[in-house]
C-alpha positions, -999 to 999 in steps of 0.1 A, spaced: -375 -167 -358 -409 -184 -364 -435 -190 -391 -469 -175 -387 -500 -194 -398 -535 -180 -399 -564 -204 -402 -599 -189 -410 -593 -158 -389 -624 -136 -382 -626 -104 -363 -662 -93 -356 -671 -62 -336 -702 -57 -314 -723 -44 -343 -716 -76 -363 -693 -60 -388 -665 -84 -398 -633 -62 -400 -614 -94 -409 -634 -121 -426 -622 -157 -429 -585 -150 -437 -561 -179 -440 -525 -171 -447 -491 -188 -442 -460 -167 -436 -428 -187 -438 -400 -185 -413 -378 -156 -424 -402 -143 -450 -410 -106 -455 -448 -104 -459 -466 -71 -468 -503 -65 -459 -516 -38 -482 -550 -23 -491 -571 8 -488 -583 22 -455 -607 -1 -438 -596 -33 -455 -585 -49 -422 -548 -49 -426 -540 -32 -392 -566 -52 -374 -550 -84 -387 -516 -72 -376 -530 -64 -341 -545 -99 -339 -511 -114 -346 -494 -95 -318 -524 -100 -294 -537 -65 -292 -570 -75 -307 -590 -106 -297 -598 -132 -324 -635 -139 -329 -629 -172 -345 -601 -191 -362 -566 -201 -352 -534 -180 -349 -503 -202 -349 -468 -188 -343 -438 -210 -343 -461 -241 -344 -480 -230 -312 -516 -218 -310 -515 -183 -294 -551 -171 -295 -554 -169 -257 -518 -158 -251 -511 -122 -239 -489 -100 -261 -459 -102 -238 -461 -140 -240 -458 -141 -278 -423 -127 -281 -430 -104 -310 -417 -70 -316 -439 -43 -330 -430 -9 -346 -458 16 -347 -465 46 -369 -460 72 -342 -426 58 -329 -439 56 -292 -406 68 -277 -403 81 -242 -392 118 -245 -375 119 -211 -352 89 -218 -321 89 -239 -318 69 -271 -299 42 -252 -327 39 -226 -354 39 -252 -338 10 -270 -331 -8 -237 -366 -3 -223 -379 -38 -231 -347 -54 -217 -351 -34 -185 -387 -47 -181 -374 -83 -186 -347 -76 -159 -319 -85 -183 -284 -80 -167 -268 -46 -174 -238 -61 -193 -262 -80 -216 -283 -48 -220 -252 -28 -231 -241 -55 -255 -275 -58 -272 -281 -20 -274 -246 -15 -288 -252 -42 -315 -285 -26 -325 -270 9 -326 -243 -4 -349 -268 -20 -372 -289 12 -373 -260 37 -373 -272 52 -340 -241 48 -318 -233 85 -319 -268 94 -308 -272 71 -278 -270 99 -253 -294 122 -271 -331 126 -264 -358 119 -290 -368 156 -293 -333 163 -308 -335 136 -335 -349 137 -370 -380 117 -380 -359 90 -396 -336 87 -366 -366 84 -343 -380 56 -364 -346 38 -363 -347 41 -325 -381 24 -325 -367 -3 -347 -337 -7 -324 -361 -13 -295 -376 -41 -316 -343 -56 -325 -329 -59 -290 -358 -81 -278 -345 -109 -301 -381 -116 -310 -395 -143 -332 -410 -118 -357 -411 -81 -365 -444 -64 -370 -445 -30 -387 -477 -9 -387 -473 18 -413 -439 29 -398 -430 54 -425 -463 73 -430 -452 102 -408 -420 108 -428 -415 130 -458 -411 115 -493 -372 116 -492 -370 100 -458 -395 73 -467 -373 63 -496 -342 61 -473 -360 42 -446 -374 17 -471 -339 8 -481 -328 6 -444 -357 -17 -434 -351 -40 -464 -314 -42 -457 -321 -48 -420 -346 -76 -426 -322 -94 -451 -294 -91 -426 -313 -104 -396 -334 -129 -416 -363 -125 -392 -399 -131 -401 -415 -98 -408 -451 -86 -414 -454 -51 -427 -487 -31 -430 -489 -3 -454 -513 15 -477 -484 28 -499 -480 5 -529 -445 17 -534 -435 2 -501 -455 -29 -509 -438 -34 -543 -402 -27 -531 -400 -43 -497 -418 -76 -496 -410 -112 -507 -448 -115 -511 -477 -91 -509 -511 -99 -495 -538 -75 -510 -568 -71 -487 -603 -58 -496 -631 -54 -470 -614 -79 -447 -608 -106 -473 -577 -117 -492 -578 -109 -529 -544 -121 -539 -511 -132 -524 -481 -132 -547 -447 -117 -554 -448 -80 -564 -440 -89 -600 -469 -113 -602 -493 -89 -587 -483 -63 -612 -483 -86 -643 -511 -110 -634 -537 -93 -612 -565 -116 -603 -593 -91 -605 -602 -54 -612 -596 -44 -576 -560 -57 -575 -553 -43 -610 -566 -9 -600 -548 -8 -567 -514 -19 -579 -496 5 -602 -490 42 -604 -505 57 -625 -532 30 -623 -542 6 -650 -565 20 -677 -598 3 -681 -615 6 -715 -649 -8 -725 -647 -34 -753 -669 -59 -773 -657 -90 -789 -660 -93 -827 -643 -123 -842 -608 -125 -828 -607 -88 -821 -617 -65 -792 -634 -34 -803 -623 -5 -781 -625 33 -781 -590 32 -795 -597 8 -823 -594 -30 -826 -571 -52 -805 -564 -86 -819 -563 -114 -793 -541 -145 -794 -557 -180 -792 -554 -183 -754 -570 -149 -746 -596 -154 -773 -607 -187 -758 -609 -171 -723 -633 -143 -733 -657 -161 -757 -694 -156 -751 -692 -123 -733 -711 -92 -744 -694 -63 -726 -658 -65 -714 -632 -43 -698 -597 -41 -712 -570 -34 -688 -539 -16 -702 -511 -3 -681 -497 32 -691 -463 18 -701 -479 -5 -727 -483 25 -749 -457 45 -769 -455 74 -793 -458 55 -826 -430 76 -842 -405 62 -817 -413 25 -821 -389 3 -840 -401 -10 -873 -395 -46 -861 -417 -40 -831 -446 -22 -847 -463 -54 -861 -465 -68 -825 -489 -42 -814 -518 -20 -825 -516 15 -840 -543 41 -834 -548 79 -836 -563 100 -807 -565 135 -795 -544 143 -765 -561 163 -738 -532 170 -714 -495 161 -713 -472 160 -683 -434 161 -688 -414 149 -658 -379 150 -672 -372 113 -674 -407 104 -685 -439 118 -699 -476 112 -697 -504 119 -721 -541 119 -712 -566 107 -738 -603 110 -731 -627 84 -745 -664 76 -745 -678 47 -724 -712 32 -716 -728 44 -683 -724 9 -668 -687 11 -672 -684 46 -658 -705 36 -628 -682 6 -622 -651 28 -624 -665 54 -600 -674 27 -575 -639 11 -578 -623 46 -573 -642 51 -540 -632 17 -527 -595 23 -536 -595 57 -519 -580 70 -551 -587 97 -576 -617 89 -598 -609 64 -625 -623 86 -653 -630 77 -689 -595 88 -700 -564 68 -706 -531 77 -691 -504 69 -716 -467 67 -707 -445 79 -736 -408 86 -740 -396 119 -726 -382 126 -761 -417 125 -776 -429 157 -792 -466 149 -787 -484 180 -775 -517 186 -757 -547 196 -778 -534 178 -809 -541 145 -825 -512 119 -824 -505 84 -834 -498 58 -806 -487 23 -805 -501 -3 -780 -484 -35 -771 -515 -57 -775 -497 -88 -763 -499 -75 -727 -535 -64 -723 -558 -79 -696 -595 -86 -701 -619 -84 -672 -655 -93 -666 -671 -59 -657 -697 -76 -634 -676 -100 -613 -643 -81 -618 -625 -114 -626 -594 -112 -648 -605 -136 -676 -571 -137 -693 -549 -144 -662 -545 -181 -669 -538 -173 -706 -511 -149 -695 -495 -174 -672 -496 -200 -700 -479 -176 -724 -453 -169 -698 -445 -206 -694 -443 -209 -732 -419 -180 -734 -397 -196 -707 -397 -229 -725 -387 -213 -757 -357 -198 -739 -347 -232 -727 -353 -222 -691 -366 -257 -683 -359 -255 -645 -380 -224 -641 -409 -239 -661 -409 -271 -639 -407 -250 -608 -437 -229 -619 -457 -260 -629 -450 -275 -594 -464 -244 -578 -494 -241 -600 -497 -221 -631 -479 -188 -625 -444 -175 -623 -432 -158 -591 -461 -165 -568 -463 -183 -535 -489 -206 -519 -516 -192 -497 -551 -200 -485 -576 -173 -491 -609 -174 -473 -627 -158 -503 -611 -141 -532 
């Protein structure tokens, strides 16, 4: 196993376009790091530079304490699993897994031992004499993973390995990959555009945008404390709602009524004319289902529901609202960059499946105003992120969780994140 360090990595093509632009990132020995972002953000290019399939324009790539910029892929002792499996159709499962060992002229007894061990880990022993054409998609991907395991490499590199599988198989394979990484304890870098994979697999997640790092943090911190509009809009499904707002006294005036800010958030947004309020769908609820003790902690408002979606265990309501042209233009631009559906001027509200709210009717909703984010619509910066982190530390202190508070303060200001160096956030 080995750590991976990237210092000011740049990948520039002949036309001068920087596919990766001044990326600095430390991946600890044994860590599971996710690289995520929309198409064209540079995540696969960065992975290919780690393994040596792409030349590095400038910067230093250090693996296991050794600079590897000029080393060929075969000299880096890394195992890579591709999206398309890359199996040899004329070979059995056994020989596909054993292929890198055959190239390295490993003795037959050792080949058999390593392949059998990998087959046991991946539950492939009964398929060792079959050909890839006779296997399911999930089994083929496990064969590709087996070929990576037997090399006893210093790190695993995954390039969107589950994108060719159907939804059910993707869920199963996510679990298998996570279990395998924990069992082997090997440094792993995993590229995906699927935020579900990003949020469920990694120790930390690195969000990329146009070749630059936006934020590196634990999945929970990314979700609860996004650093900017891009991260907030990319992480979460359905995505975060963005509502225009103006500050009046200690309240934000929004299309859904006033939202009172606590002292920390209020101090962070003073002096701004137009703001964007970020509210995740689950911060809402049908007001009739909210406990009396909880109601004073949030904001009540009435709105007409355009569409409802009942999913059995959950329910969504869509509430249109009016917004200035500057805000709608910003949301359209963000949608195009995220490769997502247009972030329209409508709020997606998650309500209990038992709610009787119906489309085409006005209803009363409750909003947990303690959890709202406030963004600068021009820079995209999350103005209240430090305030949210401070509130979290206060909450931990009030619960006598002193050790967690001290640990968080030693790391910086947030709970659950890890150190990284970003070229430009």
